[in-house]
PDB file of N, CA, C and O in Angstrom:
ATOM      1  N   MET A   1     117.489 120.341 100.381  1.00  0.00           N
ATOM      2  CA  MET A   1     116.699 120.273 101.594  1.00  0.00           C
ATOM      3  C   MET A   1     115.545 119.271 101.450  1.00  0.00           C
ATOM      4  O   MET A   1     115.160 118.608 102.413  1.00  0.00           O
ATOM      5  N   GLU A   2     114.998 119.173 100.218  1.00  0.00           N
ATOM      6  CA  GLU A   2     113.896 118.221 100.030  1.00  0.00           C
ATOM      7  C   GLU A   2     114.357 116.793 100.287  1.00  0.00           C
ATOM      8  O   GLU A   2     113.587 115.948 100.743  1.00  0.00           O
ATOM      9  N   LEU A   3     115.628 116.539  99.988  1.00  0.00           N
ATOM     10  CA  LEU A   3     116.146 115.187 100.163  1.00  0.00           C
ATOM     11  C   LEU A   3     116.099 114.768 101.632  1.00  0.00           C
ATOM     12  O   LEU A   3     115.819 113.609 101.942  1.00  0.00           O
ATOM     13  N   THR A   4     116.370 115.700 102.525  1.00  0.00           N
ATOM     14  CA  THR A   4     116.312 115.395 103.956  1.00  0.00           C
ATOM     15  C   THR A   4     114.913 114.949 104.345  1.00  0.00           C
ATOM     16  O   THR A   4     114.747 113.968 105.069  1.00  0.00           O
ATOM     17  N   PHE A   5     113.905 115.674 103.863  1.00  0.00           N
ATOM     18  CA  PHE A   5     112.528 115.324 104.199  1.00  0.00           C
ATOM     19  C   PHE A   5     112.113 114.006 103.555  1.00  0.00           C
ATOM     20  O   PHE A   5     111.344 113.242 104.138  1.00  0.00           O
ATOM     21  N   LEU A   6     112.619 113.743 102.362  1.00  0.00           N
ATOM     22  CA  LEU A   6     112.302 112.463 101.723  1.00  0.00           C
ATOM     23  C   LEU A   6     112.946 111.302 102.472  1.00  0.00           C
ATOM     24  O   LEU A   6     112.381 110.209 102.526  1.00  0.00           O
ATOM     25  N   VAL A   7     114.118 111.530 103.049  1.00  0.00           N
ATOM     26  CA  VAL A   7     114.758 110.496 103.877  1.00  0.00           C
ATOM     27  C   VAL A   7     113.921 110.240 105.128  1.00  0.00           C
ATOM     28  O   VAL A   7     113.780 109.094 105.554  1.00  0.00           O
ATOM     29  N   ILE A   8     113.367 111.294 105.716  1.00  0.00           N
ATOM     30  CA  ILE A   8     112.493 111.136 106.886  1.00  0.00           C
ATOM     31  C   ILE A   8     111.263 110.309 106.511  1.00  0.00           C
ATOM     32  O   ILE A   8     110.863 109.417 107.258  1.00  0.00           O
ATOM     33  N   ALA A   9     110.663 110.604 105.354  1.00  0.00           N
ATOM     34  CA  ALA A   9     109.506 109.829 104.896  1.00  0.00           C
ATOM     35  C   ALA A   9     109.890 108.374 104.641  1.00  0.00           C
ATOM     36  O   ALA A   9     109.124 107.465 104.961  1.00  0.00           O
ATOM     37  N   ALA A  10     111.064 108.153 104.071  1.00  0.00           N
ATOM     38  CA  ALA A  10     111.520 106.783 103.808  1.00  0.00           C
ATOM     39  C   ALA A  10     111.733 106.013 105.113  1.00  0.00           C
ATOM     40  O   ALA A  10     111.478 104.811 105.174  1.00  0.00           O
ATOM     41  N   MET A  11     112.198 106.701 106.147  1.00  0.00           N
ATOM     42  CA  MET A  11     112.356 106.042 107.451  1.00  0.00           C
ATOM     43  C   MET A  11     110.995 105.609 107.992  1.00  0.00           C
ATOM     44  O   MET A  11     110.877 104.536 108.584  1.00  0.00           O
ATOM     45  N   GLY A  12     109.971 106.434 107.792  1.00  0.00           N
ATOM     46  CA  GLY A  12     108.627 106.055 108.214  1.00  0.00           C
ATOM     47  C   GLY A  12     108.125 104.827 107.480  1.00  0.00           C
ATOM     48  O   GLY A  12     107.513 103.945 108.083  1.00  0.00           O
ATOM     49  N   VAL A  13     108.379 104.765 106.177  1.00  0.00           N
ATOM     50  CA  VAL A  13     107.971 103.594 105.390  1.00  0.00           C
ATOM     51  C   VAL A  13     108.723 102.357 105.868  1.00  0.00           C
ATOM     52  O   VAL A  13     108.144 101.277 105.976  1.00  0.00           O
ATOM     53  N   MET A  14     110.018 102.516 106.155  1.00  0.00           N
ATOM     54  CA  MET A  14     110.803 101.389 106.675  1.00  0.00           C
ATOM     55  C   MET A  14     110.256 100.907 108.014  1.00  0.00           C
ATOM     56  O   MET A  14     110.173  99.703 108.258  1.00  0.00           O
ATOM     57  N   LEU A  15     109.883 101.842 108.878  1.00  0.00           N
ATOM     58  CA  LEU A  15     109.323 101.444 110.168  1.00  0.00           C
ATOM     59  C   LEU A  15     108.022 100.677 109.991  1.00  0.00           C
ATOM     60  O   LEU A  15     107.789  99.682 110.678  1.00  0.00           O
ATOM     61  N   LEU A  16     107.170 101.133 109.072  1.00  0.00           N
ATOM     62  CA  LEU A  16     105.923 100.403 108.827  1.00  0.00           C
ATOM     63  C   LEU A  16     106.201  98.987 108.342  1.00  0.00           C
ATOM     64  O   LEU A  16     105.498  98.048 108.715  1.00  0.00           O
ATOM     65  N   ALA A  17     107.217  98.840 107.519  1.00  0.00           N
ATOM     66  CA  ALA A  17     107.510  97.525 106.945  1.00  0.00           C
ATOM     67  C   ALA A  17     108.247  96.613 107.921  1.00  0.00           C
ATOM     68  O   ALA A  17     108.007  95.406 107.936  1.00  0.00           O
ATOM     69  N   LEU A  18     109.141  97.172 108.735  1.00  0.00           N
ATOM     70  CA  LEU A  18     110.026  96.335 109.543  1.00  0.00           C
ATOM     71  C   LEU A  18     109.532  96.046 110.957  1.00  0.00           C
ATOM     72  O   LEU A  18     109.882  95.018 111.536  1.00  0.00           O
ATOM     73  N   LEU A  19     108.722  96.943 111.517  1.00  0.00           N
ATOM     74  CA  LEU A  19     108.278  96.718 112.889  1.00  0.00           C
ATOM     75  C   LEU A  19     107.319  95.537 112.953  1.00  0.00           C
ATOM     76  O   LEU A  19     106.394  95.444 112.146  1.00  0.00           O
ATOM     77  N   PRO A  20     107.531  94.641 113.901  1.00  0.00           N
ATOM     78  CA  PRO A  20     106.595  93.523 114.030  1.00  0.00           C
ATOM     79  C   PRO A  20     105.240  94.019 114.538  1.00  0.00           C
ATOM     80  O   PRO A  20     105.159  95.004 115.272  1.00  0.00           O
ATOM     81  N   ARG A  21     104.198  93.331 114.140  1.00  0.00           N
ATOM     82  CA  ARG A  21     102.847  93.715 114.560  1.00  0.00           C
ATOM     83  C   ARG A  21     102.620  93.213 115.982  1.00  0.00           C
ATOM     84  O   ARG A  21     102.615  92.008 116.235  1.00  0.00           O
ATOM     85  N   SER A  22     102.436  94.143 116.895  1.00  0.00           N
ATOM     86  CA  SER A  22     102.295  93.798 118.309  1.00  0.00           C
ATOM     87  C   SER A  22     100.871  93.334 118.606  1.00  0.00           C
ATOM     88  O   SER A  22      99.917  93.743 117.945  1.00  0.00           O
ATOM     89  N   GLU A  23     100.752  92.480 119.607  1.00  0.00           N
ATOM     90  CA  GLU A  23      99.431  92.041 120.060  1.00  0.00           C
ATOM     91  C   GLU A  23      98.806  93.060 121.008  1.00  0.00           C
ATOM     92  O   GLU A  23      97.591  93.069 121.208  1.00  0.00           O
ATOM     93  N   ILE A  24      99.638  93.909 121.586  1.00  0.00           N
ATOM     94  CA  ILE A  24      99.148  94.912 122.532  1.00  0.00           C
ATOM     95  C   ILE A  24      98.669  96.117 121.737  1.00  0.00           C
ATOM     96  O   ILE A  24      99.421  96.697 120.954  1.00  0.00           O
ATOM     97  N   ARG A  25      97.398  96.491 121.947  1.00  0.00           N
ATOM     98  CA  ARG A  25      96.752  97.503 121.108  1.00  0.00           C
ATOM     99  C   ARG A  25      97.470  98.844 121.150  1.00  0.00           C
ATOM    100  O   ARG A  25      97.721  99.438 120.101  1.00  0.00           O
ATOM    101  N   TRP A  26      97.805  99.331 122.339  1.00  0.00           N
ATOM    102  CA  TRP A  26      98.398 100.670 122.433  1.00  0.00           C
ATOM    103  C   TRP A  26      99.788 100.708 121.816  1.00  0.00           C
ATOM    104  O   TRP A  26     100.206 101.735 121.282  1.00  0.00           O
ATOM    105  N   GLN A  27     100.509  99.586 121.889  1.00  0.00           N
ATOM    106  CA  GLN A  27     101.828  99.525 121.241  1.00  0.00           C
ATOM    107  C   GLN A  27     101.690  99.558 119.723  1.00  0.00           C
ATOM    108  O   GLN A  27     102.460 100.222 119.028  1.00  0.00           O
ATOM    109  N   ARG A  28     100.703  98.833 119.225  1.00  0.00           N
ATOM    110  CA  ARG A  28     100.471  98.791 117.780  1.00  0.00           C
ATOM    111  C   ARG A  28     100.071 100.170 117.257  1.00  0.00           C
ATOM    112  O   ARG A  28     100.576 100.612 116.224  1.00  0.00           O
ATOM    113  N   ILE A  29      99.169 100.850 117.963  1.00  0.00           N
ATOM    114  CA  ILE A  29      98.732 102.190 117.556  1.00  0.00           C
ATOM    115  C   ILE A  29      99.894 103.172 117.640  1.00  0.00           C
ATOM    116  O   ILE A  29     100.064 104.011 116.755  1.00  0.00           O
ATOM    117  N   GLY A  30     100.688 103.072 118.691  1.00  0.00           N
ATOM    118  CA  GLY A  30     101.817 103.988 118.859  1.00  0.00           C
ATOM    119  C   GLY A  30     102.881 103.822 117.796  1.00  0.00           C
ATOM    120  O   GLY A  30     103.381 104.809 117.255  1.00  0.00           O
ATOM    121  N   SER A  31     103.230 102.590 117.493  1.00  0.00           N
ATOM    122  CA  SER A  31     104.297 102.372 116.508  1.00  0.00           C
ATOM    123  C   SER A  31     103.830 102.724 115.103  1.00  0.00           C
ATOM    124  O   SER A  31     104.566 103.357 114.346  1.00  0.00           O
ATOM    125  N   ARG A  32     102.622 102.323 114.748  1.00  0.00           N
ATOM    126  CA  ARG A  32     102.131 102.634 113.405  1.00  0.00           C
ATOM    127  C   ARG A  32     101.814 104.114 113.273  1.00  0.00           C
ATOM    128  O   ARG A  32     102.009 104.699 112.208  1.00  0.00           O
ATOM    129  N   GLY A  33     101.330 104.718 114.338  1.00  0.00           N
ATOM    130  CA  GLY A  33     101.065 106.158 114.300  1.00  0.00           C
ATOM    131  C   GLY A  33     102.348 106.960 114.176  1.00  0.00           C
ATOM    132  O   GLY A  33     102.389 107.962 113.463  1.00  0.00           O
ATOM    133  N   GLY A  34     103.391 106.527 114.861  1.00  0.00           N
ATOM    134  CA  GLY A  34     104.680 107.213 114.759  1.00  0.00           C
ATOM    135  C   GLY A  34     105.271 107.102 113.366  1.00  0.00           C
ATOM    136  O   GLY A  34     105.832 108.064 112.841  1.00  0.00           O
ATOM    137  N   ALA A  35     105.143 105.927 112.771  1.00  0.00           N
ATOM    138  CA  ALA A  35     105.651 105.742 111.410  1.00  0.00           C
ATOM    139  C   ALA A  35     104.851 106.583 110.417  1.00  0.00           C
ATOM    140  O   ALA A  35     105.422 107.193 109.513  1.00  0.00           O
ATOM    141  N   ALA A  36     103.533 106.615 110.589  1.00  0.00           N
ATOM    142  CA  ALA A  36     102.696 107.428 109.699  1.00  0.00           C
ATOM    143  C   ALA A  36     103.007 108.911 109.869  1.00  0.00           C
ATOM    144  O   ALA A  36     102.979 109.667 108.899  1.00  0.00           O
ATOM    145  N   MET A  37     103.303 109.327 111.095  1.00  0.00           N
ATOM    146  CA  MET A  37     103.655 110.723 111.340  1.00  0.00           C
ATOM    147  C   MET A  37     104.959 111.077 110.623  1.00  0.00           C
ATOM    148  O   MET A  37     105.075 112.164 110.056  1.00  0.00           O
ATOM    149  N   LEU A  38     105.933 110.179 110.643  1.00  0.00           N
ATOM    150  CA  LEU A  38     107.190 110.430 109.931  1.00  0.00           C
ATOM    151  C   LEU A  38     106.964 110.557 108.427  1.00  0.00           C
ATOM    152  O   LEU A  38     107.564 111.411 107.774  1.00  0.00           O
ATOM    153  N   ILE A  39     106.104 109.713 107.886  1.00  0.00           N
ATOM    154  CA  ILE A  39     105.806 109.793 106.455  1.00  0.00           C
ATOM    155  C   ILE A  39     105.157 111.135 106.132  1.00  0.00           C
ATOM    156  O   ILE A  39     105.557 111.814 105.187  1.00  0.00           O
ATOM    157  N   GLY A  40     104.160 111.510 106.918  1.00  0.00           N
ATOM    158  CA  GLY A  40     103.478 112.783 106.685  1.00  0.00           C
ATOM    159  C   GLY A  40     104.399 113.971 106.840  1.00  0.00           C
ATOM    160  O   GLY A  40     104.366 114.898 106.030  1.00  0.00           O
ATOM    161  N   LEU A  41     105.218 113.951 107.870  1.00  0.00           N
ATOM    162  CA  LEU A  41     106.157 115.049 108.097  1.00  0.00           C
ATOM    163  C   LEU A  41     107.153 115.160 106.950  1.00  0.00           C
ATOM    164  O   LEU A  41     107.464 116.262 106.497  1.00  0.00           O
ATOM    165  N   GLY A  42     107.646 114.032 106.485  1.00  0.00           N
ATOM    166  CA  GLY A  42     108.604 114.048 105.386  1.00  0.00           C
ATOM    167  C   GLY A  42     108.001 114.572 104.094  1.00  0.00           C
ATOM    168  O   GLY A  42     108.613 115.385 103.402  1.00  0.00           O
ATOM    169  N   LEU A  43     106.802 114.107 103.768  1.00  0.00           N
ATOM    170  CA  LEU A  43     106.163 114.565 102.534  1.00  0.00           C
ATOM    171  C   LEU A  43     105.770 116.034 102.621  1.00  0.00           C
ATOM    172  O   LEU A  43     105.976 116.791 101.671  1.00  0.00           O
ATOM    173  N   PHE A  44     105.206 116.440 103.753  1.00  0.00           N
ATOM    174  CA  PHE A  44     104.828 117.844 103.924  1.00  0.00           C
ATOM    175  C   PHE A  44     106.059 118.743 103.856  1.00  0.00           C
ATOM    176  O   PHE A  44     106.030 119.783 103.199  1.00  0.00           O
ATOM    177  N   GLY A  45     107.128 118.353 104.521  1.00  0.00           N
ATOM    178  CA  GLY A  45     108.349 119.154 104.517  1.00  0.00           C
ATOM    179  C   GLY A  45     108.964 119.265 103.135  1.00  0.00           C
ATOM    180  O   GLY A  45     109.459 120.327 102.757  1.00  0.00           O
ATOM    181  N   ALA A  46     108.936 118.172 102.376  1.00  0.00           N
ATOM    182  CA  ALA A  46     109.500 118.203 101.025  1.00  0.00           C
ATOM    183  C   ALA A  46     108.710 119.141 100.122  1.00  0.00           C
ATOM    184  O   ALA A  46     109.292 119.918  99.365  1.00  0.00           O
ATOM    185  N   VAL A  47     107.385 119.068 100.202  1.00  0.00           N
ATOM    186  CA  VAL A  47     106.548 119.947  99.376  1.00  0.00           C
ATOM    187  C   VAL A  47     106.721 121.393  99.808  1.00  0.00           C
ATOM    188  O   VAL A  47     106.851 122.282  98.966  1.00  0.00           O
ATOM    189  N   HIS A  48     106.723 121.634 101.106  1.00  0.00           N
ATOM    190  CA  HIS A  48     106.877 122.997 101.616  1.00  0.00           C
ATOM    191  C   HIS A  48     108.226 123.582 101.184  1.00  0.00           C
ATOM    192  O   HIS A  48     108.299 124.733 100.752  1.00  0.00           O
ATOM    193  N   SER A  49     109.275 122.795 101.302  1.00  0.00           N
ATOM    194  CA  SER A  49     110.606 123.257 100.917  1.00  0.00           C
ATOM    195  C   SER A  49     110.679 123.554  99.417  1.00  0.00           C
ATOM    196  O   SER A  49     111.272 124.552  99.007  1.00  0.00           O
ATOM    197  N   ALA A  50     110.079 122.695  98.606  1.00  0.00           N
ATOM    198  CA  ALA A  50     110.093 122.912  97.155  1.00  0.00           C
ATOM    199  C   ALA A  50     109.312 124.169  96.783  1.00  0.00           C
ATOM    200  O   ALA A  50     109.744 124.940  95.927  1.00  0.00           O
ATOM    201  N   LEU A  51     108.164 124.376  97.424  1.00  0.00           N
ATOM    202  CA  LEU A  51     107.361 125.563  97.120  1.00  0.00           C
ATOM    203  C   LEU A  51     108.043 126.836  97.613  1.00  0.00           C
ATOM    204  O   LEU A  51     107.944 127.879  96.967  1.00  0.00           O
ATOM    205  N   ALA A  52     108.727 126.762  98.740  1.00  0.00           N
ATOM    206  CA  ALA A  52     109.407 127.943  99.277  1.00  0.00           C
ATOM    207  C   ALA A  52     110.578 128.354  98.386  1.00  0.00           C
ATOM    208  O   ALA A  52     110.876 129.543  98.270  1.00  0.00           O
ATOM    209  N   GLN A  53     111.242 127.390  97.761  1.00  0.00           N
ATOM    210  CA  GLN A  53     112.362 127.712  96.877  1.00  0.00           C
ATOM    211  C   GLN A  53     111.887 128.292  95.549  1.00  0.00           C
ATOM    212  O   GLN A  53     112.615 129.050  94.908  1.00  0.00           O
ATOM    213  N   SER A  54     110.675 127.942  95.133  1.00  0.00           N
ATOM    214  CA  SER A  54     110.195 128.407  93.831  1.00  0.00           C
ATOM    215  C   SER A  54     109.692 129.844  93.877  1.00  0.00           C
ATOM    216  O   SER A  54     109.513 130.464  92.828  1.00  0.00           O
ATOM    217  N   VAL A  55     109.464 130.377  95.055  1.00  0.00           N
ATOM    218  CA  VAL A  55     108.943 131.755  95.176  1.00  0.00           C
ATOM    219  C   VAL A  55     110.046 132.759  95.041  1.00  0.00           C
ATOM    220  O   VAL A  55     109.798 133.963  95.116  1.00  0.00           O
TER     221      VAL A  55
END
């Protein structure tokens, strides 16, 4: 299960690296915020899943 969350985090990192930097402020905030959210969700989910299995 942790692997699924790590794949989600990796997709966020890929989005940060591959998305072009927009000149429009709200587009830039939205795309980078979405990618950062995927990274956070993936890392949080992986840690939560690992801790839940160890109990």
